[in-house]
C-alpha positions in Angstrom: 52.0 13.2 -0.2 50.1 16.3 -1.2 46.9 17.1 0.7 44.7 16.7 -2.4 45.9 13.1 -2.8 45.1 12.2 0.8 41.6 13.6 0.5 41.0 11.8 -2.7 42.3 8.5 -1.3 40.1 8.9 1.8 37.0 9.4 -0.4 37.9 6.4 -2.5 38.4 4.3 0.7 35.0 5.3 2.1 33.2 4.6 -1.2 34.9 1.3 -1.6 33.7 0.1 1.8 30.0 0.8 1.1 29.3 -2.5 -0.8 30.8 -4.5 2.1 28.7 -2.6 4.7 25.6 -3.4 2.6 26.6 -7.1 2.4 26.7 -7.2 6.2 23.1 -6.2 6.3 23.3 -2.5 7.2 20.6 -0.2 5.7 22.8 2.7 4.7 20.7 4.2 2.0 17.2 3.6 3.2 14.5 2.4 0.8 12.2 3.9 -1.7 8.8 2.2 -1.9 7.2 2.6 -5.3 4.4 0.9 -7.1 4.5 0.4 -10.8 1.8 -1.9 -12.2 -1.6 -3.2 -11.1 -2.7 -6.6 -12.4 -5.6 -6.7 -13.5 -6.3 -3.1 -14.2 -10.1 -3.6 -13.5 -11.7 -5.3 -10.5 -14.8 -5.6 -8.4 -15.3 -5.6 -4.6 -13.9 -8.9 -3.2 -11.5 -9.5 -6.2 -7.8 -10.3 -5.6 -5.4 -7.8 -7.2 -1.6 -7.8 -7.5 0.5 -4.7 -7.6 4.2 -4.8 -8.5 7.0 -2.4 -7.7 9.9 -2.0 -5.2 10.1 -2.4 -1.4 6.6 -3.7 -1.0 7.3 -6.2 1.8 5.9 -6.0 5.3 9.0 -4.2 6.5 8.2 -1.3 4.3 4.4 -1.2 3.5 2.2 -1.3 6.7 -1.2 -0.4 5.2 -2.8 -0.2 1.7 -5.7 2.0 0.7 -7.8 2.7 -2.4 -8.6 6.4 -2.7 -10.7 8.6 -5.0 -9.4 11.8 -3.5 -12.4 12.2 -1.1 -12.6 8.8 0.6 -10.0 6.2 1.6 -10.9 2.5 1.6 -8.5 0.2 3.5 -7.7 -2.9 1.6 -6.8 -6.3 3.2 -3.2 -7.2 2.3 -3.0 -11.0 1.6 0.7 -11.5 0.6 3.7 -9.3 0.4 7.2 -9.6 -1.1 9.9 -7.1 -2.0 8.5 -6.8 -5.6 4.8 -7.7 -5.3 1.8 -7.2 -3.1 -1.5 -9.0 -3.3 -4.6 -7.5 -1.8 -8.4 -7.9 -1.7 -10.6 -5.1 -3.0 -12.6 -3.9 0.0 -16.4 -4.1 0.1 -18.6 -1.1 -0.6 -16.0 0.6 -2.8 -17.8 2.8 -5.3 -17.3 2.2 -9.1 -14.8 4.4 -10.7 -11.1 5.0 -10.9 -9.2 4.6 -7.6 -5.6 5.4 -6.8 -3.5 3.2 -4.6 -2.1 4.7 -1.4 0.1 3.3 1.3 1.4 3.9 4.8 5.1 3.1 5.0 7.2 2.2 8.0 8.3 5.2 10.0 5.6 7.5 8.7 2.0 8.0 9.7 0.7 9.8 6.6 -0.9 8.1 3.6 1.3 8.3 0.4 -0.6 8.2 -2.9 1.1 6.1 -5.6 1.2 6.6 -9.3 -1.0 3.6 -10.1 -4.7 3.3 -10.6 -7.3 0.6 -10.4 -10.7 0.8 -12.1 -13.4 -0.5 -9.9 -16.3 -2.0 -11.8 -19.9 -2.0 -10.5 -21.2 -5.1 -8.9 -22.5 -7.8 -11.2 -26.2 -7.2 -11.9 -26.1 -3.4 -11.6 
């Protein structure tokens, strides 16, 4: 058998085993944590907000912050699943547009996400 055929068959064999390795629970490709939507898009301090996306469970997302570029406000995570995360807007967050940021497993830095939450002023102000 020519050498090119052996190399091609070897590559096909390796690629065909990847789905079986994944079924056995191995993490061969890692993960990509990404946030897509914030529901509702406006909230006040103390409100409960849901964000949807990918790999948002507690194995991947360790901490959640609201940031305006200058200050980070740690949010309390209430529930987590692979596709959704519910959190409570922290107290004393100033009114304005805030970006969500996360700390993922295996990293210590805060990663800003491409989703925003508009913080409304407290009632009566």
